[in-house]
N, C-alpha and C positions, 0 to 999 in steps of 0.2 A: 397567556392562559394555555393550559394543557388542552389538547384537542383542537386548538386553533393555531397550530404551529406555523402555517404558511401565510397567515393573515397579519399584515401590519399596516397601519394607517398611512405610512409614508410611501407605500407602493413600491418599495425597494424589493429587489430579488433576493430571497433568503439564500445564504451560502453556507454549506457544510464542508469543512475541510477534514479529510481522512488522513491520519498520520499513523505511523507505527513502523517498527523495524521489519526488515526483510522476512517474509514468510509468516507474519503475525496473523494475517487474515483480513487485511484492509479491503481487498477486492470483494471478498465474500460478504463483508458487512455492507459494502456499497451496493452489491447486487440485491441484497435484502431490502435496502432502502429504496432502490429503484422499483422493486416489486410492489412496495407500499404506494409509490407514486402512481404506478399503473392502476392499482385498485381505486385510487382517489381521482383518477383521470387527470393527473397533473403532468405537465410537460417539463421534463428535466433537461438540463444541459450538463455535460460532463467534460471535465478537463483531466486527462490522464497523462502522467509523466513517467517516462521510462529511462533507466540509466543507459541502456544500450541503444543500438540503431534500429532495433526491431521490436515492435509490440506484438507479442504472441498471444495476447489476451483480448485483442480487438473483436474477435468473433463472439465474445460474451456480451457485447454491447450492440448487436445488430439492430438496425432500425432506431437507434438512439442518436441524438445530436452530440457527437463526440469530437473533441479537439485533442490531438495527440502532440505532446511535447517530447521528442525523442533525443537520445544521445546527450543526456545531461541530467541536471537536478534543479528543480524550481528554485531551491534556496541558494544556488550559487551561479553555475555557468550559464543558465538560460532564464534568469529572472526577468530579463528584458523581454524574452519571448512570451512569458506569462502576461506581461502588460499588453503586448501586441495582441495576444489572444483575447484578453478582456476587452480591448478596443473593438475587435471584430465582433465580439458578442454584443456589445452595446449597439453597434450599427445594425446587426442582423435582427436584434430584438424589435426593431421598428416594424419589420415585416413578419417575423416569426417569434412571437413573445415566449418567454420562459416563465415557468412558475417557481422553479428552484434550480440552483446550481450546485454541483458537487465538484470538488477539486481533490483528486487523489495524488498526493506527492509520492516520490520514490520512497523505498524503504529506508533511505538515508537522508531524507529531507528534514530540515528543522522547520516546523510549521510557523515559527515566529516570523520568518522571512516572507512566507505566504501571507501571513496576517498583515505585515507592513504594507504590502501591495494593496490589499483589500481596504485598508484604513487610510490610504492616501488618495489625493485628488487625481482624477475625477471619479475613481471607483467607489469611494465612500458615498457618493451622491446617488449611485445606481444600485449598489449591492449592500445587503445587511448581513454581516457575519454573525451567524446564529450560534455556531458551536465548532470547536476543534475536537474531533473525536480521535483519541489515540488508542490504537489497538495493541494490546500486549499479548505475547505468546506465553501462556501459563506453563506449557510443557518445556520451554527453554529458558524461562526467566532466571532461575537460579544459576544455570550454567552461564548465561550471559553476564551475570553479576559477579561471577567468580574471577578472581585475579589469576587463577591457575588455568582456566579454560577459555578466557576471553581477553580481548585487547582493551587498552584504556579508551581508545576512540569509540569502540562499541558501547562500553559502559557509559561514557559521557553522552553519546548520542541518544541512547535510550532514556537517560536521565533528562535530557533537554526535551525530548518528545513528551515525557510524562509531565514535566513542569508546564509546558505549553498547553497540554490538553485540558479542555474544560470538562470533558467526560472521558473516563478511562474504561475501555472495554477489555476485560480480562478473558481472552478467548482460549479455546482448546482446553477448557477445564475438565473435560472428560478424560484427558490423558494424564491427569495428576491425582494422586491419592488425596483424600479429604483433609487429612492432617497437614499434608504438605501445602495444600491450597490455602489453608488459613495462615500458614507461615509466610507464603508469598504475598498475601494481601497485607499482612502486617508490615512486611518489608517495603512494599510499594507505598503505603501510607507514610512510613518513616522517611523514605527517599523523597517523596513529593514535597515534604516540609510544609504542607498546607492541606486543609481538608479538601479531598477530591471525591467526587461520586465515582465509585467503582462498580461496574456491572459485570457479572459473570456471564459467559456465553459459550455455546457449543455450535460450531459452524457459523459463527457470527450472528446468531439469532437473538435479537433483543426486542422487547416490547417497543413497537413503533412510536407510540406517544412519548416514551422516555427518550428514545433515540433522536427524535426530531425536536425535542424541547429546546427553547432558546436559553442558552447558558452563558452567553457573553453579552453583557449589558452596558459596558463602557465603550466609548468611542476612542478613548486614549488609554492604551495598555502599555505600561512601562516595561523596560527590559532590565530593571535593577536586579532581578533574581537570576539573571543569566550572565554568563561570561561570553558576551557577544563577540569578543575579539577573535575567537578561533572558529566561529561558525563556518567560515568559508573554507576551512582547511581540515575539518575533523574527519573527513572520509577520503582523504587524498589517496589512500592505498586501495580503495574499493574499485573493483574492476568488473566488467561484464565481458565474458568470453563467448563467442558465437562459433558453434560447430555446424558446418553446412555439408551438403552432399551426403546426408546420413543414409546408410543402407537400411534394409529391413532388419528389425531386431526381434529377438525372442523376449517376451514380456518378463519372464523371471530373470533372464540374464541381464536385461536392462535395469530392472529394479536393483539387482545385486550390484551392478556397476555403480549406480547412483549412490547407494548406501556405503560403498567403499571408497568414495571420493575423499580427498583430503578434508580434514575438519574445517579448514578455512573456506570451503565452498558452502556458503550459507543458504543458497537458493538456486533452484533449477526450474526451468519451464521451457515449453516448446511443443513441437509436433513430431511424432515418430510413427512410422508404419510398422505395425506388429505382425510378425510372421503368422501365416495361416488365416489371418482375419481379412487380408486384402483391404484394409481400411486404415485411414489416418486417425490417430488419437492425439488429443492435447494431453500433456502431462504437467503436473504441479509437484515439485519436490521441495519439502521444507520439514524441519524437525525430524529428519531421517525417515520420513514417510513419503510415499508416492501415491498419487491419485491420477487415474486415467479417465478421460471422457471422449467418446466418439465424436469425430468432426464430420459434418455432412460434406459430401464430395462437392456440392455446389459452391462451397466457400473457396474452393481452389487454392488451398494452402499447400506449401511444400515442407518436407521434413527439415527441422532446424532445432538445435538445442542451445539454450542460453543458460550459462552458469554465471552466478554472481557471487563474489566473495572478496575477502581481504587479502591483498598481497598474493594473488594467484600465481603459481608457477605454470606458465602456459605450456612449456615443453613437457613438464610432468603430466599435465592433464591430457595433452595430445597423445602421449605415449600410452596413458591409461585408456584412452579412447580406441587406439589402434588394437589394443589387446582385446577389447570387446568385439570389435569388428572382425577379428580373426576367428572368434569362437564359432 
C-alpha cells in the first residue's frame, strides 16, 4: 500500500538500491530519501560504494550509520565485501535496529549483482528488496547513446542499469528543452524493452510516496534479459585518478580547468581551497557543470581532487593540472 512503504508483516528491513551512471544524481536522490526518513523519524542504514580509495562525499552523511566500500565496485571486485558488510549489519541490528537500508552502487555498478546478494541466503531472510532506483542524466542521455561521442561499454552499462531498474528517475530535466525531453523519454522506453515507470526530476526531487513504493514483488528474478557473461568486464577501462597536495585555486580558473578536461573525464569531485575565501569547499563536477559547497572547518578535510573516466591518460591530466597550478 502506498503511504505504508516501510511496513511489512515479515519484519524484514526494506532495502532500496540506487543505481545510475556517473554524475546522474544518485547521491542527491539518496539525500532526499534520507530527509524523508528524518521527517518520519526512521533510522536508516547506508552502504556507499566508491571506485577510488577516497570517499569525498562522506561529510554529506554526518551522524548517519554509514558503511563505506572503497577502491572497487560492488558488482565485481568487492562483492564479497558487500556480503561481509551485510553480515555486520545483521549482527549490529540486534543492538541498533534499522528501519530501512539504502545501497548506493558506484556509477558503473550493475545493480543485478547487488540484487543477487540481497536475494541469496541468509540476506533474503533479513532484508526485503523494495526497489532498484536507476537515475538517468537527461542532459547527457543522448550524448551517452551516440556511437560518435560514447563508447560501447558506456552504452551497454546504461542499458543494463535501465533494464535492472524497477523505477527510472530521469534527473536534470531542467537542463533539456521540452521537445528534446519527450524524445529522450521515448528512446528510454524503447531501449528498456518493457514498460517502466519513468519519473522526471530536478535535483533528484521526487514525491516520497512514489519513490519509496515497493516495486519488486518477486523473490526470484531471472537474468534472461541480460547478457550476464560480460558484467564483470564492462568497465575495465574505467579509472579513478586522485590529485593530492592541491594548492589554493581561483574559483573561475578551477571551473575553467574542469570544463576543459578531456571528454573522457566523466566525473569529478573533491575538496579545494578557494583563493580569498580561506575556506575549504567540496565540489561536484558532472555534465560540464560545477557546484561548490562550503565545508565546515570542524570536519578537518584536506584538499583532494578525484577524477573518474574511461581510459584516462594520467600523464596528460597531470600536465593539465600543472598548467592550472602555474596560473
